N, C-alpha and C positions, 0 to 999 in steps of 0.2 A: 443588461448585465445578468439579471436573474434568469433570462432565457438561456444564456450561454452556460451559466452554472448548471442549470437543469439538464441541458443537452450533454455537457461533459460528464456529469454524474451518471446519467443513464448509459452513456457509451462506456464509461469505465466499468460499471457494474456488469455490463454484457460480457466483458472480457475477463472477469474474475473467474479463477479456476475453482473447481469443487473443493479443493483444500483451503481456499481462502486467499491464495496468493495470486499474483500476476506474473507472467513471464517477462524476462528482460527484453524479449522480442515479442511484442503483443500478438502478432498474427501467426506466430510459429508455435504450435502446441508443444513441440519437443524442446523448446528453449527452457533453460533453467529458471526456476522460481527466484524472484528477486525480492528480498526482504525490505530493501530501501523503497521500492515501489509500493509494497504493501503498507508500509508505515506512513508514507506521504499520502497515499490515496485514502487510507483509513482516517487520517486527520481531515482531509478535504471532505470526505463523505460525512463525517461527524458534523462538520459545520454546514454542509449542504442540507442536512436533515432539518434545519429550521424552516425549510420550505414545505408547506403542508402536502404538496403533491409528491414529495420525495421522502417524507419522514420515515415511514415504515421500511421502505426498500433500503434506504441509506443506513438505517440502524442495523438491519439484518446483515448488510454487506460489511459494515464496520465490525460487527461481532465475529463474522467469519474471518476477516483479516486479522483481528486480534488473536483469534484461536490459532491461526497459522503462525503468527509471530511467537506465541507461547511455545509452540512445538519446536521452533528453531532457536529458542533461547537457551544458552549454555547455563550450567549450574551456577556460574558466577554472576549471572544476570545479563550478560552481553548477548545481543541478538546477532546471530550468525547469518551468513549467505547474502550479504549486501553487496551489490555491484560496486566496484571501485570507481573512482572519478573518471569521467570521460576525458580523454587526452586532447581531442580536437573534434571538429565537426566530422561525424561519421567514423571516428576512431574511438570505440568503446572499450573499456577495460574488460578483460576476461577473468579478472580476479574477483572472487566472491568470498567475503570474509566479514570481520567485524568492522563497522563504520559508525563513528559517533553520531553522524547525521541521522541514521536510522534510529538509534537509541533515543535521540531527542524527539523525533516525531512520534515515536511510539509512546513516550512518556507524555507528550503534549495531548495525544489522543485520549489516553486513559484519564488524565487530569481534567480534560474537557467534559468527559462523560460523567465525572463525579461532580 
């Protein structure tokens, strides 16, 4: 299991954009940044940082993701630009807005870091 966590973490960090986000289509650079992906991967990477081989890289990647999330946070504290729920296999939402799911994972990440 540890090997799978390490492999997934390294793969995820490879696809992180310079602004700290991930696109909703990971292999298409022109796809919109997805805050829900950034929040969930930040939480995952925060937890993966317990592995000594990943500690530094995961912490740096998490900080980049949190910086991105701060940039897309509205004045009222809601994180914007989260992809809506998937409708069915292969049918993805084209709506990017506020999603409580994203808020929860962002808060989880920050509370884990403290």
